PDB file of N, CA, C and O in Angstrom:
ATOM      1  N   MET A   1      85.954 120.208  85.771  1.00  0.00           N
ATOM      2  CA  MET A   1      87.815 120.425  85.967  1.00  0.00           C
ATOM      3  C   MET A   1      88.153 119.211  86.217  1.00  0.00           C
ATOM      4  O   MET A   1      87.698 118.524  87.132  1.00  0.00           O
ATOM      5  N   ALA A   2      89.134 118.823  85.254  1.00  0.00           N
ATOM      6  CA  ALA A   2      89.848 117.512  85.567  1.00  0.00           C
ATOM      7  C   ALA A   2      90.738 117.721  86.636  1.00  0.00           C
ATOM      8  O   ALA A   2      91.332 118.798  86.683  1.00  0.00           O
ATOM      9  N   ARG A   3      90.973 116.666  87.708  1.00  0.00           N
ATOM     10  CA  ARG A   3      92.026 116.733  88.694  1.00  0.00           C
ATOM     11  C   ARG A   3      93.123 116.754  88.438  1.00  0.00           C
ATOM     12  O   ARG A   3      93.393 115.797  87.712  1.00  0.00           O
ATOM     13  N   PRO A   4      94.216 117.549  88.718  1.00  0.00           N
ATOM     14  CA  PRO A   4      96.007 116.745  88.334  1.00  0.00           C
ATOM     15  C   PRO A   4      96.200 115.609  89.293  1.00  0.00           C
ATOM     16  O   PRO A   4      95.931 115.277  90.447  1.00  0.00           O
ATOM     17  N   GLU A   5      96.997 115.058  87.871  1.00  0.00           N
ATOM     18  CA  GLU A   5      97.464 113.682  88.404  1.00  0.00           C
ATOM     19  C   GLU A   5      99.119 113.902  89.175  1.00  0.00           C
ATOM     20  O   GLU A   5     100.026 114.130  88.375  1.00  0.00           O
ATOM     21  N   PHE A   6      99.426 113.848  90.409  1.00  0.00           N
ATOM     22  CA  PHE A   6     100.767 114.085  91.148  1.00  0.00           C
ATOM     23  C   PHE A   6     101.285 112.562  91.041  1.00  0.00           C
ATOM     24  O   PHE A   6     100.621 111.538  90.884  1.00  0.00           O
ATOM     25  N   ASP A   7     102.466 112.704  91.155  1.00  0.00           N
ATOM     26  CA  ASP A   7     103.417 111.443  91.803  1.00  0.00           C
ATOM     27  C   ASP A   7     102.724 111.306  93.062  1.00  0.00           C
ATOM     28  O   ASP A   7     101.977 112.066  93.678  1.00  0.00           O
ATOM     29  N   PRO A   8     103.181 110.093  93.299  1.00  0.00           N
ATOM     30  CA  PRO A   8     102.490 109.687  94.740  1.00  0.00           C
ATOM     31  C   PRO A   8     102.829 109.955  96.042  1.00  0.00           C
ATOM     32  O   PRO A   8     102.147 109.834  97.060  1.00  0.00           O
ATOM     33  N   TRP A   9     104.278 110.439  95.857  1.00  0.00           N
ATOM     34  CA  TRP A   9     105.231 110.748  96.776  1.00  0.00           C
ATOM     35  C   TRP A   9     104.591 112.679  97.239  1.00  0.00           C
ATOM     36  O   TRP A   9     104.576 113.209  98.350  1.00  0.00           O
ATOM     37  N   VAL A  10     104.164 113.247  95.921  1.00  0.00           N
ATOM     38  CA  VAL A  10     103.653 114.531  96.200  1.00  0.00           C
ATOM     39  C   VAL A  10     102.479 114.433  97.220  1.00  0.00           C
ATOM     40  O   VAL A  10     102.469 114.829  98.386  1.00  0.00           O
ATOM     41  N   ARG A  11     101.358 113.731  96.419  1.00  0.00           N
ATOM     42  CA  ARG A  11     100.528 113.591  96.859  1.00  0.00           C
ATOM     43  C   ARG A  11     100.614 113.325  98.702  1.00  0.00           C
ATOM     44  O   ARG A  11     100.092 114.045  99.554  1.00  0.00           O
ATOM     45  N   GLY A  12     101.419 112.101  98.924  1.00  0.00           N
ATOM     46  CA  GLY A  12     101.288 111.773 100.040  1.00  0.00           C
ATOM     47  C   GLY A  12     101.582 112.571 101.188  1.00  0.00           C
ATOM     48  O   GLY A  12     101.309 112.174 102.321  1.00  0.00           O
ATOM     49  N   ILE A  13     102.229 113.888 100.919  1.00  0.00           N
ATOM     50  CA  ILE A  13     102.999 115.021 101.831  1.00  0.00           C
ATOM     51  C   ILE A  13     101.626 116.310 101.637  1.00  0.00           C
ATOM     52  O   ILE A  13     101.598 117.229 102.456  1.00  0.00           O
ATOM     53  N   LEU A  14     100.872 116.266 100.837  1.00  0.00           N
ATOM     54  CA  LEU A  14      99.900 117.335 100.948  1.00  0.00           C
ATOM     55  C   LEU A  14      99.366 117.345 102.576  1.00  0.00           C
ATOM     56  O   LEU A  14      99.500 116.244 103.110  1.00  0.00           O
ATOM     57  N   ARG A  15      98.950 118.107 103.200  1.00  0.00           N
ATOM     58  CA  ARG A  15      98.432 118.400 104.605  1.00  0.00           C
ATOM     59  C   ARG A  15      97.618 119.566 104.728  1.00  0.00           C
ATOM     60  O   ARG A  15      97.718 120.619 104.099  1.00  0.00           O
ATOM     61  N   CYS A  16      96.923 119.299 105.481  1.00  0.00           N
ATOM     62  CA  CYS A  16      95.808 120.436 105.892  1.00  0.00           C
ATOM     63  C   CYS A  16      96.905 121.076 106.920  1.00  0.00           C
ATOM     64  O   CYS A  16      97.337 120.469 107.899  1.00  0.00           O
ATOM     65  N   PRO A  17      97.338 122.581 106.489  1.00  0.00           N
ATOM     66  CA  PRO A  17      97.605 123.543 107.130  1.00  0.00           C
ATOM     67  C   PRO A  17      97.516 123.859 108.254  1.00  0.00           C
ATOM     68  O   PRO A  17      98.512 124.367 108.769  1.00  0.00           O
ATOM     69  N   ILE A  18      96.183 123.661 109.128  1.00  0.00           N
ATOM     70  CA  ILE A  18      95.743 123.404 110.130  1.00  0.00           C
ATOM     71  C   ILE A  18      96.267 122.385 111.382  1.00  0.00           C
ATOM     72  O   ILE A  18      96.856 122.445 112.462  1.00  0.00           O
ATOM     73  N   GLY A  19      95.643 121.422 110.481  1.00  0.00           N
ATOM     74  CA  GLY A  19      95.392 120.327 111.676  1.00  0.00           C
ATOM     75  C   GLY A  19      96.644 119.424 110.830  1.00  0.00           C
ATOM     76  O   GLY A  19      96.710 118.237 111.148  1.00  0.00           O
ATOM     77  N   ARG A  20      97.243 119.725 110.193  1.00  0.00           N
ATOM     78  CA  ARG A  20      98.278 118.837 110.193  1.00  0.00           C
ATOM     79  C   ARG A  20      97.464 117.481 109.228  1.00  0.00           C
ATOM     80  O   ARG A  20      98.306 116.905 108.539  1.00  0.00           O
ATOM     81  N   HIS A  21      96.225 116.974 109.088  1.00  0.00           N
ATOM     82  CA  HIS A  21      95.810 115.891 108.982  1.00  0.00           C
ATOM     83  C   HIS A  21      95.889 115.300 107.540  1.00  0.00           C
ATOM     84  O   HIS A  21      95.828 116.253 106.763  1.00  0.00           O
ATOM     85  N   GLU A  22      95.998 114.132 106.868  1.00  0.00           N
ATOM     86  CA  GLU A  22      95.995 113.400 105.300  1.00  0.00           C
ATOM     87  C   GLU A  22      94.994 114.799 104.942  1.00  0.00           C
ATOM     88  O   GLU A  22      94.688 115.654 105.773  1.00  0.00           O
ATOM     89  N   LEU A  23      94.602 114.787 103.566  1.00  0.00           N
ATOM     90  CA  LEU A  23      93.827 115.401 102.976  1.00  0.00           C
ATOM     91  C   LEU A  23      93.179 114.182 101.952  1.00  0.00           C
ATOM     92  O   LEU A  23      93.839 113.198 101.618  1.00  0.00           O
ATOM     93  N   ILE A  24      91.571 114.465 101.456  1.00  0.00           N
ATOM     94  CA  ILE A  24      91.511 113.483 100.570  1.00  0.00           C
ATOM     95  C   ILE A  24      90.642 114.025  99.752  1.00  0.00           C
ATOM     96  O   ILE A  24      89.873 114.922 100.096  1.00  0.00           O
ATOM     97  N   ASP A  25      90.716 113.320  98.129  1.00  0.00           N
ATOM     98  CA  ASP A  25      90.007 114.306  96.781  1.00  0.00           C
ATOM     99  C   ASP A  25      88.344 113.948  97.373  1.00  0.00           C
ATOM    100  O   ASP A  25      87.865 112.895  97.793  1.00  0.00           O
ATOM    101  N   VAL A  26      87.982 114.775  97.266  1.00  0.00           N
ATOM    102  CA  VAL A  26      86.286 114.920  96.746  1.00  0.00           C
ATOM    103  C   VAL A  26      85.933 116.002  95.943  1.00  0.00           C
ATOM    104  O   VAL A  26      86.740 116.685  95.312  1.00  0.00           O
ATOM    105  N   THR A  27      84.243 116.217  95.977  1.00  0.00           N
ATOM    106  CA  THR A  27      84.209 116.698  94.629  1.00  0.00           C
ATOM    107  C   THR A  27      83.187 117.893  95.592  1.00  0.00           C
ATOM    108  O   THR A  27      82.462 117.393  96.452  1.00  0.00           O
ATOM    109  N   ASP A  28      83.165 119.267  95.436  1.00  0.00           N
ATOM    110  CA  ASP A  28      82.115 120.258  96.166  1.00  0.00           C
ATOM    111  C   ASP A  28      80.714 120.306  95.424  1.00  0.00           C
ATOM    112  O   ASP A  28      80.347 119.725  94.402  1.00  0.00           O
ATOM    113  N   GLU A  29      79.996 121.256  96.332  1.00  0.00           N
ATOM    114  CA  GLU A  29      78.747 121.081  96.040  1.00  0.00           C
ATOM    115  C   GLU A  29      78.180 121.750  94.522  1.00  0.00           C
ATOM    116  O   GLU A  29      76.987 121.830  94.230  1.00  0.00           O
ATOM    117  N   GLN A  30      79.430 122.246  93.559  1.00  0.00           N
ATOM    118  CA  GLN A  30      79.646 122.964  92.316  1.00  0.00           C
ATOM    119  C   GLN A  30      80.096 121.566  91.293  1.00  0.00           C
ATOM    120  O   GLN A  30      80.079 121.680  90.067  1.00  0.00           O
ATOM    121  N   GLY A  31      80.433 120.461  91.875  1.00  0.00           N
ATOM    122  CA  GLY A  31      81.231 119.475  91.381  1.00  0.00           C
ATOM    123  C   GLY A  31      82.732 119.454  90.822  1.00  0.00           C
ATOM    124  O   GLY A  31      83.239 118.587  90.111  1.00  0.00           O
ATOM    125  N   GLU A  32      83.288 120.569  91.296  1.00  0.00           N
ATOM    126  CA  GLU A  32      84.505 120.743  91.046  1.00  0.00           C
ATOM    127  C   GLU A  32      85.376 119.857  91.974  1.00  0.00           C
ATOM    128  O   GLU A  32      84.754 119.573  92.998  1.00  0.00           O
ATOM    129  N   PRO A  33      86.600 119.343  91.930  1.00  0.00           N
ATOM    130  CA  PRO A  33      87.590 118.799  92.760  1.00  0.00           C
ATOM    131  C   PRO A  33      87.939 119.434  93.948  1.00  0.00           C
ATOM    132  O   PRO A  33      88.299 120.605  93.824  1.00  0.00           O
ATOM    133  N   ALA A  34      87.927 119.064  94.822  1.00  0.00           N
ATOM    134  CA  ALA A  34      88.563 119.584  96.608  1.00  0.00           C
ATOM    135  C   ALA A  34      89.973 118.788  96.831  1.00  0.00           C
ATOM    136  O   ALA A  34      90.625 118.068  96.075  1.00  0.00           O
ATOM    137  N   LEU A  35      90.137 119.132  97.919  1.00  0.00           N
ATOM    138  CA  LEU A  35      90.628 118.678  98.964  1.00  0.00           C
ATOM    139  C   LEU A  35      89.965 118.528 100.242  1.00  0.00           C
ATOM    140  O   LEU A  35      89.699 119.649 100.675  1.00  0.00           O
ATOM    141  N   GLN A  36      89.471 117.326 101.265  1.00  0.00           N
ATOM    142  CA  GLN A  36      88.826 117.964 102.591  1.00  0.00           C
ATOM    143  C   GLN A  36      90.238 116.844 103.479  1.00  0.00           C
ATOM    144  O   GLN A  36      91.079 116.039 103.078  1.00  0.00           O
ATOM    145  N   CYS A  37      89.829 117.407 104.820  1.00  0.00           N
ATOM    146  CA  CYS A  37      90.848 116.517 105.756  1.00  0.00           C
ATOM    147  C   CYS A  37      90.165 115.342 105.850  1.00  0.00           C
ATOM    148  O   CYS A  37      88.989 115.472 105.510  1.00  0.00           O
ATOM    149  N   ALA A  38      90.484 114.206 106.200  1.00  0.00           N
ATOM    150  CA  ALA A  38      90.349 112.967 106.767  1.00  0.00           C
ATOM    151  C   ALA A  38      90.055 112.910 107.566  1.00  0.00           C
ATOM    152  O   ALA A  38      89.270 111.963 107.539  1.00  0.00           O
ATOM    153  N   GLU A  39      90.104 113.512 109.046  1.00  0.00           N
ATOM    154  CA  GLU A  39      89.916 113.557 110.035  1.00  0.00           C
ATOM    155  C   GLU A  39      89.327 114.944 110.691  1.00  0.00           C
ATOM    156  O   GLU A  39      89.526 115.983 110.062  1.00  0.00           O
ATOM    157  N   ASP A  40      88.663 114.992 111.837  1.00  0.00           N
ATOM    158  CA  ASP A  40      87.873 116.694 111.994  1.00  0.00           C
ATOM    159  C   ASP A  40      89.032 116.816 112.481  1.00  0.00           C
ATOM    160  O   ASP A  40      89.915 116.128 112.993  1.00  0.00           O
ATOM    161  N   CYS A  41      88.611 118.825 111.935  1.00  0.00           N
ATOM    162  CA  CYS A  41      89.750 119.426 112.121  1.00  0.00           C
ATOM    163  C   CYS A  41      89.134 121.023 112.518  1.00  0.00           C
ATOM    164  O   CYS A  41      89.846 122.021 112.635  1.00  0.00           O
ATOM    165  N   GLU A  42      87.886 120.988 112.662  1.00  0.00           N
ATOM    166  CA  GLU A  42      86.504 122.372 113.251  1.00  0.00           C
ATOM    167  C   GLU A  42      86.063 122.308 114.082  1.00  0.00           C
ATOM    168  O   GLU A  42      85.390 123.241 114.520  1.00  0.00           O
ATOM    169  N   GLY A  43      86.313 120.524 115.080  1.00  0.00           N
ATOM    170  CA  GLY A  43      85.072 120.135 115.799  1.00  0.00           C
ATOM    171  C   GLY A  43      84.888 118.966 115.563  1.00  0.00           C
ATOM    172  O   GLY A  43      85.602 118.495 114.678  1.00  0.00           O
ATOM    173  N   PRO A  44      83.946 118.099 116.193  1.00  0.00           N
ATOM    174  CA  PRO A  44      83.210 116.897 116.067  1.00  0.00           C
ATOM    175  C   PRO A  44      82.343 117.167 114.584  1.00  0.00           C
ATOM    176  O   PRO A  44      81.380 117.934 114.561  1.00  0.00           O
ATOM    177  N   GLY A  45      82.812 116.446 113.389  1.00  0.00           N
ATOM    178  CA  GLY A  45      81.780 116.364 112.595  1.00  0.00           C
ATOM    179  C   GLY A  45      81.978 117.443 111.220  1.00  0.00           C
ATOM    180  O   GLY A  45      81.437 117.661 110.136  1.00  0.00           O
ATOM    181  N   ARG A  46      83.000 117.889 111.955  1.00  0.00           N
ATOM    182  CA  ARG A  46      83.256 119.034 110.897  1.00  0.00           C
ATOM    183  C   ARG A  46      84.875 119.230 110.711  1.00  0.00           C
ATOM    184  O   ARG A  46      85.773 119.139 111.548  1.00  0.00           O
ATOM    185  N   ARG A  47      84.943 119.664 108.688  1.00  0.00           N
ATOM    186  CA  ARG A  47      86.122 119.284 108.214  1.00  0.00           C
ATOM    187  C   ARG A  47      86.682 120.478 107.421  1.00  0.00           C
ATOM    188  O   ARG A  47      85.765 121.192 107.016  1.00  0.00           O
ATOM    189  N   ARG A  48      87.573 120.794 107.170  1.00  0.00           N
ATOM    190  CA  ARG A  48      88.137 121.930 106.414  1.00  0.00           C
ATOM    191  C   ARG A  48      88.184 121.396 104.360  1.00  0.00           C
ATOM    192  O   ARG A  48      88.687 120.300 104.114  1.00  0.00           O
ATOM    193  N   ARG A  49      87.954 121.765 103.841  1.00  0.00           N
ATOM    194  CA  ARG A  49      87.599 121.987 102.309  1.00  0.00           C
ATOM    195  C   ARG A  49      88.469 122.607 101.648  1.00  0.00           C
ATOM    196  O   ARG A  49      88.380 123.822 101.829  1.00  0.00           O
ATOM    197  N   TYR A  50      89.402 122.257 100.849  1.00  0.00           N
ATOM    198  CA  TYR A  50      90.100 123.312 100.159  1.00  0.00           C
ATOM    199  C   TYR A  50      89.701 123.237  99.050  1.00  0.00           C
ATOM    200  O   TYR A  50      89.050 122.259  98.682  1.00  0.00           O
ATOM    201  N   PRO A  51      90.042 124.419  98.118  1.00  0.00           N
ATOM    202  CA  PRO A  51      89.739 124.630  97.028  1.00  0.00           C
ATOM    203  C   PRO A  51      91.175 124.226  95.559  1.00  0.00           C
ATOM    204  O   PRO A  51      92.332 124.635  95.655  1.00  0.00           O
ATOM    205  N   TRP A  52      90.746 123.534  94.585  1.00  0.00           N
ATOM    206  CA  TRP A  52      91.726 123.777  93.369  1.00  0.00           C
ATOM    207  C   TRP A  52      91.259 125.111  92.703  1.00  0.00           C
ATOM    208  O   TRP A  52      90.148 125.639  92.670  1.00  0.00           O
ATOM    209  N   ARG A  53      92.465 125.486  92.184  1.00  0.00           N
ATOM    210  CA  ARG A  53      92.325 126.493  91.266  1.00  0.00           C
ATOM    211  C   ARG A  53      93.231 126.857  90.304  1.00  0.00           C
ATOM    212  O   ARG A  53      94.255 127.378  90.746  1.00  0.00           O
ATOM    213  N   GLY A  54      93.145 126.729  89.075  1.00  0.00           N
ATOM    214  CA  GLY A  54      94.090 126.123  87.741  1.00  0.00           C
ATOM    215  C   GLY A  54      95.236 125.290  88.274  1.00  0.00           C
ATOM    216  O   GLY A  54      96.455 125.455  88.240  1.00  0.00           O
ATOM    217  N   GLY A  55      94.356 124.213  88.848  1.00  0.00           N
ATOM    218  CA  GLY A  55      95.059 123.187  88.708  1.00  0.00           C
ATOM    219  C   GLY A  55      95.979 122.538  89.740  1.00  0.00           C
ATOM    220  O   GLY A  55      96.578 121.464  89.684  1.00  0.00           O
ATOM    221  N   ILE A  56      95.934 123.504  90.730  1.00  0.00           N
ATOM    222  CA  ILE A  56      96.546 123.651  91.907  1.00  0.00           C
ATOM    223  C   ILE A  56      95.747 123.862  93.047  1.00  0.00           C
ATOM    224  O   ILE A  56      94.714 124.524  93.149  1.00  0.00           O
ATOM    225  N   PRO A  57      96.467 123.099  94.036  1.00  0.00           N
ATOM    226  CA  PRO A  57      95.279 122.856  95.422  1.00  0.00           C
ATOM    227  C   PRO A  57      95.574 123.806  95.988  1.00  0.00           C
ATOM    228  O   PRO A  57      96.765 124.045  95.786  1.00  0.00           O
ATOM    229  N   VAL A  58      94.816 124.967  97.025  1.00  0.00           N
ATOM    230  CA  VAL A  58      94.777 125.929  97.513  1.00  0.00           C
ATOM    231  C   VAL A  58      94.847 125.772  98.953  1.00  0.00           C
ATOM    232  O   VAL A  58      93.886 125.957  99.700  1.00  0.00           O
ATOM    233  N   LEU A  59      96.084 125.404  99.348  1.00  0.00           N
ATOM    234  CA  LEU A  59      96.175 125.085 101.304  1.00  0.00           C
ATOM    235  C   LEU A  59      96.392 126.290 102.188  1.00  0.00           C
ATOM    236  O   LEU A  59      97.350 126.416 102.950  1.00  0.00           O
ATOM    237  N   LEU A  60      95.145 127.409 101.971  1.00  0.00           N
ATOM    238  CA  LEU A  60      95.274 128.460 102.597  1.00  0.00           C
ATOM    239  C   LEU A  60      93.916 128.524 103.458  1.00  0.00           C
ATOM    240  O   LEU A  60      92.813 128.384 102.930  1.00  0.00           O
ATOM    241  N   ALA A  61      94.127 128.780 105.018  1.00  0.00           N
ATOM    242  CA  ALA A  61      92.929 128.462 106.050  1.00  0.00           C
ATOM    243  C   ALA A  61      92.265 129.206 105.773  1.00  0.00           C
ATOM    244  O   ALA A  61      91.162 128.868 106.203  1.00  0.00           O
ATOM    245  N   ASP A  62      92.167 130.643 104.984  1.00  0.00           N
ATOM    246  CA  ASP A  62      91.347 131.876 104.863  1.00  0.00           C
ATOM    247  C   ASP A  62      90.255 131.084 103.552  1.00  0.00           C
ATOM    248  O   ASP A  62      89.031 131.175 103.464  1.00  0.00           O
ATOM    249  N   ASP A  63      91.190 130.342 102.672  1.00  0.00           N
ATOM    250  CA  ASP A  63      90.508 130.174 101.269  1.00  0.00           C
ATOM    251  C   ASP A  63      89.296 128.326 101.232  1.00  0.00           C
ATOM    252  O   ASP A  63      88.532 127.776 100.439  1.00  0.00           O
ATOM    253  N   ALA A  64      89.929 128.034 102.825  1.00  0.00           N
ATOM    254  CA  ALA A  64      89.138 126.966 103.391  1.00  0.00           C
ATOM    255  C   ALA A  64      87.623 127.121 103.436  1.00  0.00           C
ATOM    256  O   ALA A  64      87.119 128.142 103.905  1.00  0.00           O
ATOM    257  N   VAL A  65      86.777 125.963 102.877  1.00  0.00           N
ATOM    258  CA  VAL A  65      85.534 125.814 103.683  1.00  0.00           C
ATOM    259  C   VAL A  65      85.343 125.115 104.690  1.00  0.00           C
ATOM    260  O   VAL A  65      86.032 124.103 104.818  1.00  0.00           O
ATOM    261  N   VAL A  66      84.361 125.450 105.685  1.00  0.00           N
ATOM    262  CA  VAL A  66      84.057 123.907 106.985  1.00  0.00           C
ATOM    263  C   VAL A  66      83.130 123.567 106.949  1.00  0.00           C
ATOM    264  O   VAL A  66      82.220 124.359 107.194  1.00  0.00           O
ATOM    265  N   VAL A  67      82.795 122.026 106.583  1.00  0.00           N
ATOM    266  CA  VAL A  67      81.625 121.359 106.170  1.00  0.00           C
ATOM    267  C   VAL A  67      81.274 120.528 107.188  1.00  0.00           C
ATOM    268  O   VAL A  67      82.029 120.539 108.160  1.00  0.00           O
ATOM    269  N   THR A  68      80.563 119.990 107.213  1.00  0.00           N
ATOM    270  CA  THR A  68      79.648 118.862 108.213  1.00  0.00           C
ATOM    271  C   THR A  68      79.695 117.662 107.203  1.00  0.00           C
ATOM    272  O   THR A  68      79.376 117.475 106.029  1.00  0.00           O
ATOM    273  N   VAL A  69      80.263 116.921 108.256  1.00  0.00           N
ATOM    274  CA  VAL A  69      80.211 114.994 107.545  1.00  0.00           C
ATOM    275  C   VAL A  69      79.415 114.216 108.360  1.00  0.00           C
ATOM    276  O   VAL A  69      79.643 114.353 109.562  1.00  0.00           O
ATOM    277  N   ALA A  70      78.686 113.563 108.102  1.00  0.00           N
ATOM    278  CA  ALA A  70      78.167 112.467 108.448  1.00  0.00           C
ATOM    279  C   ALA A  70      79.029 111.162 108.738  1.00  0.00           C
ATOM    280  O   ALA A  70      78.990 110.457 107.730  1.00  0.00           O
ATOM    281  N   ASP A  71      79.899 110.500 109.882  1.00  0.00           N
ATOM    282  CA  ASP A  71      80.506 109.455 109.860  1.00  0.00           C
ATOM    283  C   ASP A  71      79.455 108.182 109.535  1.00  0.00           C
ATOM    284  O   ASP A  71      79.883 107.030 109.469  1.00  0.00           O
TER     285      ASP A  71
END
């Protein structure tokens, strides 16, 4: 699935609904596009990842996956 393109101003206002962190573009384990917190959100080394569905980022806490990241 291709990641939709947004105007820079739209992309700049997307934030994690929990920690209010900036979101960065990533690819999940299945190779699908996702948005992930740029900063720790669920504790040290843990960040929320939000899926794309039908070309729309789903920024709902219940749909987020908490992932461990290595710095």
